LUMROVO-316366 format. One record per residue: x, y, z of N, C-alpha, C in turn; residue number from 0. Coordinates in steps of 0.02 Angstrom, whole numbers, m for minus. Example, Ala and Ser with C-alpha at 12.3 -4.5 7.8 and 13.67 -1.06 7.14 Angstrom:
BEGIN
PT; 660; m284; 390; 615; m225; 390; 660; m165; 390; 0
PT; 642; m112; 354; 684; m53; 357; 645; 2; 394; 1
This chain:
BEGIN
PT; m1505; m2206; 6709; m1480; m2262; 6669; m1447; m2234; 6606; 0
PT; m1390; m2261; 6589; m1354; m2240; 6529; m1382; m2276; 6468; 1
PT; m1385; m2241; 6411; m1408; m2275; 6350; m1357; m2327; 6326; 2
PT; m1382; m2381; 6297; m1336; m2430; 6268; m1329; m2416; 6194; 3
PT; m1279; m2446; 6164; m1265; m2441; 6092; m1263; m2512; 6065; 4
PT; m1298; m2522; 6009; m1298; m2588; 5977; m1293; m2578; 5902; 5
PT; m1245; m2610; 5870; m1238; m2611; 5797; m1259; m2680; 5773; 6
PT; m1298; m2682; 5719; m1323; m2746; 5694; m1327; m2744; 5618; 7
PT; m1323; m2803; 5586; m1323; m2806; 5513; m1393; m2804; 5483; 8
PT; m1398; m2771; 5425; m1460; m2772; 5386; m1444; m2785; 5313; 9
PT; m1491; m2813; 5277; m1482; m2827; 5206; m1494; m2766; 5162; 10
PT; m1538; m2721; 5186; m1560; m2665; 5144; m1574; m2605; 5189; 11
PT; m1539; m2549; 5178; m1548; m2491; 5221; m1616; m2458; 5213; 12
PT; m1643; m2458; 5152; m1710; m2428; 5142; m1763; m2467; 5182; 13
PT; m1759; m2534; 5182; m1805; m2575; 5222; m1795; m2561; 5296; 14
PT; m1732; m2555; 5318; m1718; m2541; 5388; m1746; m2473; 5407; 15
PT; m1737; m2423; 5364; m1763; m2355; 5377; m1839; m2357; 5385; 16
PT; m1873; m2393; 5342; m1945; m2398; 5346; m1967; m2434; 5409; 17
PT; m1937; m2492; 5423; m1957; m2533; 5479; m1943; m2497; 5546; 18
PT; m1880; m2477; 5557; m1862; m2447; 5621; m1892; m2377; 5627; 19
PT; m1893; m2339; 5572; m1919; m2271; 5574; m1995; m2268; 5575; 20
PT; m2027; m2301; 5528; m2100; m2295; 5521; m2138; m2345; 5565; 21
PT; m2119; m2408; 5563; m2156; m2459; 5601; m2143; m2453; 5676; 22
PT; m2079; m2452; 5695; m2062; m2447; 5766; m2064; m2376; 5793; 23
PT; m2061; m2326; 5748; m2065; m2256; 5769; m2000; m2229; 5798; 24
PT; m1943; m2257; 5777; m1878; m2234; 5802; m1854; m2173; 5762; 25
PT; m1843; m2116; 5794; m1814; m2060; 5757; m1746; m2079; 5729; 26
PT; m1732; m2054; 5669; m1668; m2068; 5637; m1617; m2015; 5658; 27
PT; m1556; m2038; 5669; m1500; m1993; 5684; m1457; m1986; 5623; 28
PT; m1392; m1989; 5634; m1345; m1983; 5578; m1350; m2045; 5533; 29
PT; m1324; m2037; 5472; m1324; m2094; 5426; m1271; m2083; 5372; 30
PT; m1257; m2136; 5337; m1213; m2134; 5279; m1242; m2182; 5228; 31
PT; m1204; m2197; 5177; m1229; m2245; 5128; m1220; m2317; 5151; 32
PT; m1192; m2328; 5212; m1183; m2396; 5237; m1210; m2407; 5308; 33
PT; m1238; m2355; 5340; m1265; m2364; 5407; m1316; m2309; 5423; 34
PT; m1360; m2324; 5472; m1409; m2276; 5496; m1414; m2282; 5572; 35
PT; m1408; m2226; 5607; m1421; m2223; 5679; m1496; m2214; 5692; 36
PT; m1521; m2250; 5742; m1590; m2241; 5763; m1592; m2232; 5839; 37
PT; m1641; m2194; 5861; m1654; m2184; 5932; m1709; m2233; 5952; 38
PT; m1690; m2287; 5986; m1738; m2337; 6009; m1752; m2325; 6082; 39
PT; m1803; m2284; 6096; m1821; m2267; 6164; m1762; m2241; 6204; 40
PT; m1722; m2197; 6173; m1665; m2166; 6207; m1600; m2204; 6201; 41
PT; m1600; m2261; 6166; m1540; m2301; 6156; m1519; m2296; 6083; 42
PT; m1454; m2298; 6071; m1429; m2291; 6003; m1419; m2360; 5971; 43
PT; m1459; m2373; 5919; m1449; m2434; 5880; m1428; m2413; 5810; 44
PT; m1384; m2451; 5780; m1357; m2433; 5715; m1364; m2492; 5667; 45
PT; m1403; m2481; 5615; m1412; m2531; 5562; m1354; m2523; 5513; 46
PT; m1313; m2574; 5507; m1257; m2574; 5461; m1272; m2618; 5401; 47
PT; m1263; m2591; 5342; m1274; m2630; 5281; m1224; m2687; 5278; 48
PT; m1248; m2748; 5278; m1207; m2807; 5276; m1246; m2862; 5242; 49
PT; m1257; m2856; 5175; m1299; m2904; 5140; m1274; m2976; 5143; 50
PT; m1210; m2985; 5155; m1182; m3053; 5158; m1182; m3083; 5229; 51
PT; m1205; m3044; 5278; m1203; m3068; 5347; m1246; m3130; 5355; 52
PT; m1219; m3179; 5390; m1253; m3241; 5403; m1307; m3231; 5456; 53
PT; m1365; m3260; 5446; m1420; m3253; 5494; m1432; m3321; 5528; 54
PT; m1385; m3339; 5571; m1392; m3401; 5608; m1432; m3385; 5672; 55
PT; m1483; m3425; 5685; m1523; m3413; 5744; m1539; m3478; 5779; 56
PT; m1528; m3477; 5843; m1546; m3535; 5884; m1612; m3519; 5919; 57
PT; m1639; m3568; 5952; m1701; m3560; 5991; m1690; m3592; 6059; 58
PT; m1715; m3559; 6110; m1713; m3587; 6178; m1784; m3589; 6206; 59
PT; m1802; m3643; 6238; m1870; m3647; 6267; m1875; m3603; 6329; 60
PT; m1925; m3559; 6330; m1941; m3517; 6388; m2016; m3514; 6394; 61
PT; m2043; m3535; 6450; m2115; m3532; 6462; m2155; m3562; 6405; 62
PT; m2134; m3620; 6381; m2168; m3658; 6328; m2165; m3625; 6259; 63
PT; m2119; m3579; 6249; m2109; m3547; 6184; m2036; m3555; 6163; 64
PT; m2025; m3555; 6097; m1956; m3558; 6071; m1932; m3488; 6058; 65
PT; m1891; m3462; 6104; m1865; m3394; 6101; m1805; m3391; 6054; 66
PT; m1807; m3346; 6004; m1751; m3339; 5958; m1690; m3308; 5992; 67
PT; m1632; m3336; 5978; m1568; m3312; 6006; m1519; m3304; 5948; 68
PT; m1488; m3247; 5940; m1491; m3187; 5982; m1553; m3145; 5968; 69
PT; m1567; m3098; 6013; m1620; m3049; 6004; m1603; m2988; 6046; 70
PT; m1635; m2932; 6030; m1626; m2871; 6070; m1692; m2834; 6072; 71
PT; m1697; m2786; 6118; m1757; m2746; 6125; m1753; m2702; 6186; 72
PT; m1811; m2680; 6209; m1813; m2632; 6264; m1868; m2654; 6313; 73
PT; m1857; m2641; 6377; m1909; m2649; 6427; m1948; m2583; 6429; 74
PT; m2012; m2587; 6413; m2055; m2528; 6410; m2102; m2526; 6469; 75
PT; m2134; m2469; 6478; m2191; m2465; 6524; m2248; m2503; 6492; 76
PT; m2295; m2527; 6533; m2349; m2569; 6507; m2391; m2533; 6454; 77
PT; m2407; m2470; 6464; m2446; m2434; 6414; m2409; m2428; 6348; 78
PT; m2344; m2414; 6351; m2304; m2409; 6290; m2300; m2477; 6255; 79
PT; m2293; m2531; 6294; m2290; m2598; 6267; m2355; m2615; 6231; 80
PT; m2411; m2600; 6263; m2476; m2613; 6233; m2485; m2573; 6169; 81
PT; m2464; m2510; 6169; m2469; m2467; 6109; m2426; m2495; 6053; 82
PT; m2365; m2517; 6070; m2321; m2546; 6019; m2351; m2610; 5990; 83
PT; m2377; m2653; 6032; m2408; m2715; 6008; m2465; m2698; 5960; 84
PT; m2505; m2649; 5976; m2559; m2628; 5931; m2533; m2601; 5866; 85
PT; m2481; m2560; 5869; m2451; m2531; 5808; m2422; m2586; 5764; 86
PT; m2389; m2636; 5794; m2361; m2691; 5755; m2416; m2733; 5722; 87
PT; m2468; m2746; 5759; m2525; m2784; 5731; m2556; m2746; 5672; 88
PT; m2565; m2680; 5681; m2595; m2639; 5628; m2551; m2637; 5566; 89
PT; m2485; m2643; 5576; m2438; m2642; 5520; m2432; m2711; 5487; 90
PT; m2465; m2761; 5515; m2463; m2828; 5487; m2399; m2867; 5502; 91
PT; m2364; m2847; 5555; m2302; m2882; 5573; m2320; m2952; 5598; 92
PT; m2284; m3002; 5573; m2293; m3071; 5596; m2251; m3080; 5659; 93
PT; m2280; m3106; 5710; m2245; m3117; 5773; m2213; m3186; 5773; 94
PT; m2153; m3190; 5800; m2122; m3255; 5814; m2156; m3283; 5876; 95
PT; m2167; m3240; 5925; m2206; m3256; 5985; m2254; m3198; 5995; 96
PT; m2318; m3214; 5989; m2371; m3163; 5996; m2367; m3128; 6065; 97
PT; m2389; m3066; 6069; m2390; m3031; 6134; m2431; m3071; 6185; 98
PT; m2401; m3081; 6244; m2435; m3118; 6297; m2401; m3104; 6364; 99
PT; m2431; m3126; 6418; m2402; m3119; 6485; m2365; m3184; 6501; 100
PT; m2300; m3177; 6512; m2256; m3235; 6527; m2249; m3239; 6604; 101
PT; m2242; m3301; 6628; m2232; m3315; 6700; m2290; m3286; 6741; 102
PT; m2350; m3292; 6714; m2410; m3264; 6747; m2416; m3290; 6819; 103
PT; m2422; m3244; 6866; m2429; m3261; 6936; m2365; m3283; 6970; 104
PT; m2308; m3279; 6935; m2244; m3300; 6963; m2197; m3240; 6969; 105
PT; m2141; m3253; 7002; m2089; m3202; 7005; m2067; m3187; 6934; 106
PT; m2060; m3123; 6918; m2038; m3104; 6851; m2093; m3100; 6800; 107
PT; m2157; m3099; 6822; m2212; m3094; 6774; m2201; m3034; 6729; 108
PT; m2211; m3044; 6664; m2196; m2992; 6615; m2237; m3000; 6552; 109
PT; m2250; m2945; 6519; m2279; m2946; 6452; m2221; m2950; 6404; 110
PT; m2228; m2991; 6352; m2173; m2998; 6303; m2201; m3012; 6234; 111
PT; m2160; m2996; 6184; m2175; m3012; 6114; m2110; m3014; 6076; 112
PT; m2108; m3058; 6026; m2049; m3067; 5983; m2070; m3061; 5910; 113
PT; m2028; m3029; 5870; m2040; m3023; 5798; m1973; m3011; 5765; 114
PT; m1972; m3017; 5699; m1911; m3008; 5660; m1914; m2943; 5620; 115
PT; m1857; m2911; 5611; m1854; m2855; 5565; m1847; m2884; 5494; 116
PT; m1849; m2842; 5442; m1846; m2869; 5373; m1782; m2907; 5357; 117
PT; m1729; m2897; 5396; m1666; m2933; 5385; m1661; m2996; 5427; 118
PT; m1712; m3011; 5466; m1712; m3072; 5506; m1683; m3064; 5576; 119
PT; m1669; m3002; 5597; m1646; m2991; 5665; m1706; m2996; 5712; 120
PT; m1698; m3035; 5766; m1752; m3045; 5814; m1753; m2989; 5866; 121
PT; m1813; m2965; 5880; m1822; m2913; 5931; m1872; m2938; 5982; 122
PT; m1860; m2920; 6045; m1907; m2933; 6099; m1921; m2867; 6135; 123
PT; m1984; m2853; 6145; m2003; m2797; 6187; m2044; m2826; 6243; 124
PT; m2030; m2801; 6304; m2064; m2827; 6363; m2083; m2770; 6408; 125
PT; m2127; m2786; 6456; m2149; m2738; 6506; m2167; m2776; 6570; 126
PT; m2160; m2742; 6626; m2177; m2770; 6691; m2229; m2726; 6724; 127
PT; m2280; m2757; 6754; m2327; m2719; 6794; m2289; m2689; 6853; 128
PT; m2238; m2726; 6878; m2196; m2704; 6933; m2124; m2708; 6909; 129
PT; m2095; m2651; 6890; m2026; m2650; 6863; m1976; m2680; 6912; 130
PT; m1993; m2681; 6977; m1951; m2712; 7027; m1940; m2786; 7015; 131
PT; m1980; m2816; 6972; m1973; m2887; 6955; m1922; m2899; 6901; 132
PT; m1894; m2847; 6871; m1847; m2854; 6815; m1790; m2903; 6830; 133
PT; m1761; m2899; 6889; m1705; m2943; 6907; m1723; m2989; 6965; 134
PT; m1787; m2997; 6979; m1808; m3039; 7035; m1790; m3112; 7023; 135
PT; m1771; m3146; 7078; m1754; m3217; 7073; m1810; m3260; 7098; 136
């Protein structure tokens, strides 16, 4: 699988460095005074300083929860997902949607959690007991 690249706005680079680097554990790559590259599980995400960026967010109902849109994240292995959930809880991160198993007993059953970074960008991390369910209908 090829790594994806995602650039997103942040209000404060120091906050982004702390959150993505220390809380999420993303190694930092190149940076300047207006952006920082991070390695998010092998994918390149770039926090761009944009203090004036509008943070409009919609919500869509999924499995009785209001899912924030837009959002981004990574599909992890179940052990990595559980470890991340524990690290986020220990860091005092407030969840938009607490870690839980979505679509339990159905096609596409998955572990999921949603939270916001300090700039209000929504992230979702998920895991499947059976990765073959990722695109199951």
